[in-house]
ROSE-4610 file (N, C-alpha, C; in Angstrom, 1 decimal, always signed):
// ROSE-4610
residu = [M/M/M/L/L/L/G/G/G/K/K/K/L/L/L/A/A/A/D/D/D/L/L/L/S/S/S/E/E/E/D/D/D/A/A/A/I/I/I/Q/Q/Q/R/R/R/L/L/L/S/S/S/D/D/D/A/A/A/P/P/P/G/G/G/A/A/A/D/D/D/R/R/R/A/A/A/L/L/L/G/G/G/A/A/A/L/L/L/N/N/N/T/T/T/L/L/L/R/R/R/D/D/D/R/R/R/M/M/M/D/D/D/E/E/E/L/L/L/Q/Q/Q/K/K/K/R/R/R/V/V/V/R/R/R/G/G/G/L/L/L/E/E/E/D/D/D/L/L/L/E/E/E/K/K/K/R/R/R/L/L/L/T/T/T/A/A/A/L/L/L/E/E/E/R/R/R/K/K/K/V/V/V/D/D/D/K/K/K/L/L/L/S/S/S/K/K/K/G/G/G/G/G/G/S/S/S/A/A/A/S/S/S/T/T/T/G/G/G/S/S/S/R/R/R/P/P/P/S/S/S/K/K/K/K/K/K/T/T/T/T/T/T/S/S/S/T/T/T/K/K/K/S/S/S/S/S/S/G/G/G/S/S/S/S/S/S/P/P/P/A/A/A/D/D/D/K/K/K/S/S/S]
num = [1/1/1/2/2/2/3/3/3/4/4/4/5/5/5/6/6/6/7/7/7/8/8/8/9/9/9/10/10/10/11/11/11/12/12/12/13/13/13/14/14/14/15/15/15/16/16/16/17/17/17/18/18/18/19/19/19/20/20/20/21/21/21/22/22/22/23/23/23/24/24/24/25/25/25/26/26/26/27/27/27/28/28/28/29/29/29/30/30/30/31/31/31/32/32/32/33/33/33/34/34/34/35/35/35/36/36/36/37/37/37/38/38/38/39/39/39/40/40/40/41/41/41/42/42/42/43/43/43/44/44/44/45/45/45/46/46/46/47/47/47/48/48/48/49/49/49/50/50/50/51/51/51/52/52/52/53/53/53/54/54/54/55/55/55/56/56/56/57/57/57/58/58/58/59/59/59/60/60/60/61/61/61/62/62/62/63/63/63/64/64/64/65/65/65/66/66/66/67/67/67/68/68/68/69/69/69/70/70/70/71/71/71/72/72/72/73/73/73/74/74/74/75/75/75/76/76/76/77/77/77/78/78/78/79/79/79/80/80/80/81/81/81/82/82/82/83/83/83/84/84/84/85/85/85/86/86/86/87/87/87/88/88/88/89/89/89/90/90/90/91/91/91/92/92/92/93/93/93]
x = [+0.8/+0.0/+0.9/+1.9/+2.9/+3.6/+3.9/+4.5/+3.6/+2.3/+1.4/+1.3/+1.3/+1.2/+2.5/+3.6/+4.9/+4.9/+4.4/+4.3/+3.4/+2.2/+1.3/+1.9/+2.6/+3.2/+4.3/+5.0/+6.1/+5.4/+4.3/+3.6/+3.1/+2.5/+2.0/+3.1/+4.2/+5.3/+5.8/+5.9/+6.3/+5.3/+4.0/+3.0/+3.1/+3.3/+3.4/+4.7/+5.7/+6.9/+6.8/+5.9/+5.6/+4.6/+3.9/+2.8/+3.4/+2.7/+3.2/+3.2/+4.3/+4.4/+5.0/+5.2/+5.7/+7.1/+7.9/+9.3/+9.2/+8.3/+8.2/+7.7/+6.7/+6.2/+7.3/+8.1/+9.2/+10.3/+10.5/+11.5/+11.0/+9.7/+9.1/+9.2/+9.0/+9.0/+10.5/+11.4/+12.8/+13.2/+12.8/+13.1/+12.5/+11.2/+10.6/+11.3/+11.8/+12.6/+13.9/+14.5/+15.8/+15.4/+14.4/+14.0/+13.6/+12.9/+12.6/+13.8/+14.8/+16.1/+16.7/+16.8/+17.4/+16.6/+15.3/+14.4/+14.7/+14.8/+15.1/+16.4/+17.4/+18.7/+18.6/+17.9/+17.8/+17.0/+16.0/+15.2/+16.1/+16.9/+17.8/+18.8/+19.2/+20.1/+19.4/+18.1/+17.3/+17.1/+16.9/+16.7/+18.0/+19.2/+20.4/+20.6/+20.2/+20.2/+19.3/+18.1/+17.2/+17.7/+18.4/+19.0/+20.0/+20.9/+21.9/+21.3/+20.2/+19.6/+19.0/+18.4/+17.8/+18.9/+20.0/+21.1/+21.7/+21.8/+22.3/+21.3/+20.0/+19.0/+19.1/+19.3/+19.5/+20.7/+21.8/+23.0/+22.7/+22.1/+21.8/+20.9/+19.9/+19.0/+19.8/+20.7/+21.6/+22.5/+23.1/+23.9/+23.2/+22.0/+21.2/+20.7/+20.3/+19.9/+21.1/+22.2/+23.4/+24.0/+23.9/+24.4/+23.5/+22.2/+21.3/+21.5/+21.9/+22.1/+23.4/+24.4/+25.7/+25.8/+25.0/+25.1/+23.7/+23.5/+22.2/+22.1/+23.2/+23.1/+22.6/+22.8/+22.5/+21.0/+20.1/+18.7/+18.2/+18.8/+18.3/+18.7/+19.8/+20.2/+19.2/+18.8/+17.8/+16.5/+16.0/+14.7/+14.8/+16.0/+16.1/+16.0/+16.6/+16.5/+15.1/+14.4/+13.1/+12.1/+12.4/+11.6/+11.7/+12.9/+13.2/+12.6/+12.6/+12.0/+10.5/+10.0/+8.6/+7.9/+8.7/+8.1/+7.9/+8.7/+8.5/+7.2/+6.7/+5.4/+4.3/+4.5/+3.4/+3.4/+4.6/+4.7/+4.0/+4.0/+3.4/+1.9/+1.4/-0.1/-0.7]
y = [-1.2/+0.0/+1.3/+1.3/+2.4/+2.6/+1.5/+1.5/+2.2/+1.9/+2.5/+4.0/+4.4/+5.8/+6.5/+5.9/+6.5/+6.7/+5.7/+5.7/+6.8/+7.0/+8.0/+9.4/+9.6/+10.9/+11.2/+10.2/+10.4/+10.8/+10.2/+10.5/+11.9/+12.3/+13.7/+14.7/+14.5/+15.4/+15.5/+14.4/+14.4/+15.2/+15.0/+15.7/+17.2/+17.6/+19.0/+19.6/+18.9/+19.4/+19.6/+18.7/+18.8/+19.9/+20.4/+21.4/+22.7/+23.4/+24.7/+25.7/+26.5/+27.4/+26.9/+25.6/+25.0/+25.5/+25.8/+26.3/+27.7/+28.5/+29.8/+29.7/+28.7/+28.5/+28.0/+27.0/+26.5/+27.6/+28.4/+29.5/+30.5/+30.8/+31.7/+31.1/+29.8/+29.1/+29.1/+28.9/+28.9/+30.3/+31.3/+32.7/+33.0/+32.6/+32.8/+32.1/+30.9/+30.2/+31.0/+31.5/+32.3/+33.6/+34.2/+35.5/+35.2/+34.1/+33.7/+33.4/+32.8/+32.5/+33.8/+34.8/+36.1/+36.8/+36.7/+37.4/+36.7/+35.4/+34.8/+35.2/+35.4/+35.8/+37.2/+38.1/+39.5/+39.5/+38.7/+38.7/+38.3/+37.3/+36.8/+37.9/+38.7/+39.8/+40.9/+41.1/+42.1/+41.6/+40.4/+39.9/+40.1/+39.9/+40.2/+41.7/+42.5/+44.0/+44.4/+43.8/+44.1/+43.7/+42.6/+42.2/+43.2/+43.6/+44.6/+45.9/+46.3/+47.6/+47.5/+46.4/+46.3/+46.4/+45.7/+45.8/+47.2/+47.9/+49.3/+50.2/+50.0/+50.8/+50.6/+49.4/+49.1/+49.8/+49.8/+50.5/+52.0/+52.6/+54.0/+54.3/+53.5/+53.8/+53.7/+52.8/+52.7/+53.9/+54.3/+55.5/+56.8/+56.9/+58.1/+58.2/+57.1/+57.1/+57.4/+56.8/+57.1/+58.5/+59.0/+60.3/+61.4/+61.2/+62.3/+62.5/+61.4/+61.5/+62.2/+62.1/+62.6/+64.1/+64.5/+65.8/+66.5/+67.2/+67.8/+69.1/+69.8/+71.1/+71.0/+70.0/+69.9/+70.0/+69.3/+69.5/+70.9/+71.6/+73.0/+73.9/+73.6/+74.4/+74.2/+72.9/+72.6/+73.2/+73.2/+73.8/+75.3/+75.9/+77.4/+77.8/+77.0/+77.3/+77.1/+76.1/+75.8/+76.9/+77.4/+78.5/+79.8/+80.1/+81.3/+81.1/+79.9/+79.8/+79.6/+79.2/+79.1/+80.4/+81.4/+82.7/+83.5/+83.3/+84.1/+83.8/+82.6/+82.4/+83.1/+83.1/+83.8/+85.3/+85.9/+87.3/+87.6/+86.7/+86.9/+86.9/+86.2/+86.1/+87.3]
z = [+0.0/+0.0/+0.0/+0.8/+0.8/-0.5/-1.1/-2.5/-3.5/-3.4/-4.4/-4.1/-2.9/-2.5/-3.0/-2.8/-3.3/-4.8/-5.5/-7.0/-7.4/-6.8/-7.1/-6.9/-5.8/-5.5/-6.5/-6.9/-7.9/-9.3/-9.6/-10.8/-10.8/-9.6/-9.5/-9.6/-9.0/-9.1/-10.6/-11.3/-12.7/-13.5/-13.3/-14.1/-13.8/-12.5/-12.2/-12.9/-13.0/-13.6/-15.1/-15.7/-17.2/-17.5/-16.5/-16.8/-17.2/-18.1/-18.6/-17.4/-17.3/-16.3/-15.0/-14.9/-13.7/-13.4/-14.4/-14.2/-13.4/-13.9/-13.2/-11.8/-11.6/-10.2/-9.3/-9.8/-9.0/-8.7/-9.7/-9.5/-8.5/-8.5/-7.5/-6.1/-6.0/-4.7/-4.2/-5.1/-4.6/-4.2/-4.9/-4.6/-3.2/-3.0/-1.7/-0.6/-0.8/+0.2/+0.6/-0.5/-0.2/+0.6/+0.2/+0.9/+2.4/+2.6/+4.0/+4.8/+4.2/+4.9/+5.3/+4.4/+4.7/+5.8/+5.7/+6.7/+8.1/+8.2/+9.4/+10.0/+9.1/+9.6/+10.2/+9.5/+9.9/+11.3/+11.4/+12.7/+13.8/+13.6/+14.6/+15.0/+14.1/+14.4/+15.2/+14.9/+15.6/+17.0/+17.3/+18.6/+19.4/+18.8/+19.5/+19.8/+18.9/+19.1/+20.2/+20.3/+21.3/+22.7/+22.8/+24.1/+24.5/+23.5/+23.8/+24.3/+23.6/+23.9/+25.3/+25.7/+27.0/+28.0/+27.8/+28.8/+28.9/+27.8/+27.8/+28.5/+28.3/+29.0/+30.5/+31.0/+32.4/+32.9/+32.2/+32.6/+32.7/+31.7/+31.8/+32.9/+33.2/+34.4/+35.7/+35.8/+37.0/+37.1/+36.0/+36.0/+36.3/+35.8/+36.0/+37.4/+38.0/+39.4/+40.3/+40.1/+40.9/+40.6/+39.4/+39.1/+39.6/+39.7/+40.2/+41.7/+42.4/+43.8/+44.2/+43.3/+43.6/+43.1/+42.1/+41.6/+41.8/+42.8/+43.1/+42.4/+42.0/+41.4/+39.9/+39.2/+37.8/+37.6/+38.3/+38.0/+38.3/+39.2/+39.5/+38.3/+37.7/+36.5/+35.4/+35.2/+34.1/+34.4/+35.7/+36.0/+35.9/+36.1/+36.0/+34.5/+33.6/+32.2/+31.7/+32.3/+31.9/+32.3/+33.5/+34.0/+33.2/+32.8/+32.0/+30.6/+30.1/+28.7/+28.9/+30.0/+30.2/+30.5/+31.0/+31.3/+30.0/+29.0/+27.8/+27.0/+27.0/+26.3/+27.1/+28.5/+29.3/+29.0/+28.8/+28.5/+27.2/+26.2/+24.9/+25.0/+26.0/+26.1/+26.6]
């Protein structure tokens, strides 16, 4: 029974390859396979970049938390510049 099934599948494949336009269809399928392989490689690269980005974000958060406690004068300078720039739109109104 398995032998008959194998023979039928071989016949079906042979008929498909003899059909007009089969070469174009097989070419398109091969091209699709190649593009999918490239896409998978790129996605793997993006996953690695995402992991690196997450690690860098954690480091930046640690540094910003540690840096804000040691330098108390920097935020006051930023708020001073924000206040001066914030007052000019109020003057225009």
